[in-house]
C-alpha positions in Angstrom: -0.1 0.0 -0.1 3.0 2.1 0.1 3.0 2.8 -3.6 -0.5 4.2 -3.7 0.8 7.8 -3.6 3.0 7.1 -6.6 0.0 5.8 -8.5 -2.1 8.7 -7.6 0.5 11.0 -8.8 0.9 9.1 -12.0 -2.9 9.2 -12.6 -3.0 12.9 -11.9 -0.1 13.4 -14.5 -1.9 11.2 -17.0 -5.0 13.1 -16.6 -3.1 16.3 -17.2 -1.3 14.9 -20.3 -4.5 13.8 -21.6 -6.3 17.2 -21.1 -3.4 19.0 -22.6 -4.0 16.4 -25.6 -7.5 17.3 -25.7 -8.5 13.7 -24.8 -11.4 14.3 -22.5 -12.1 10.4 -22.3 -8.7 9.7 -21.1 -8.6 12.7 -18.7 -11.9 11.5 -17.1 -10.7 8.0 -16.9 -7.2 8.9 -15.2 -9.1 11.3 -12.9 -11.6 8.5 -11.7 -8.8 6.1 -11.3 -6.9 8.8 -8.9 -10.1 9.3 -7.1 -10.6 5.7 -6.6 -7.1 5.2 -5.3 -7.3 8.3 -3.0 -10.7 6.9 -1.4 -8.6 3.5 -1.0 -6.2 5.3 1.5 -6.6 5.9 5.0 -6.8 9.7 4.4 -9.3 9.4 1.9 -11.8 7.0 3.7 -13.7 9.9 5.2 -14.3 11.7 1.7 -17.6 9.8 1.0 -19.0 10.7 4.5 -18.0 14.3 4.0 -19.5 14.7 0.5 -22.9 13.0 1.9 -23.0 15.2 4.8 -22.4 18.4 2.6 -25.1 17.3 0.2 -27.6 16.7 3.0 -26.6 20.3 4.3 -27.3 21.9 0.6 -30.5 19.8 0.4 -31.9 21.0 3.8 -31.2 24.6 3.0 -32.6 24.6 -0.7 -35.8 22.6 0.0 -37.7 25.1 1.8 -37.0 27.6 -0.9 -37.7 25.4 -3.6 -41.1 24.1 -2.6 -42.3 27.2 -0.8 -42.2 25.8 2.7 -42.2 27.5 6.1 -40.5 31.0 6.1 -38.8 32.8 9.0 -40.9 34.8 11.2 -41.7 38.4 10.0 -40.5 37.5 6.3 -43.1 38.6 3.8 -45.3 40.9 6.2 
């Protein structure tokens, strides 16, 4: 598992090279590979939970505005 950092670096460099060569498919593939390798590391294991928490916070803030739900006291008077 010690070489995962090198693999992530190579995947990022591959994505950069593909984007400079205007190969969108290759850049996306290398980026997804780097993301999967990062999540496999102990540092990146908290990333899915952090993204889920962020999405829930955005959903909680946006839902009342989109559905016309309850407003704060004094608003609209």
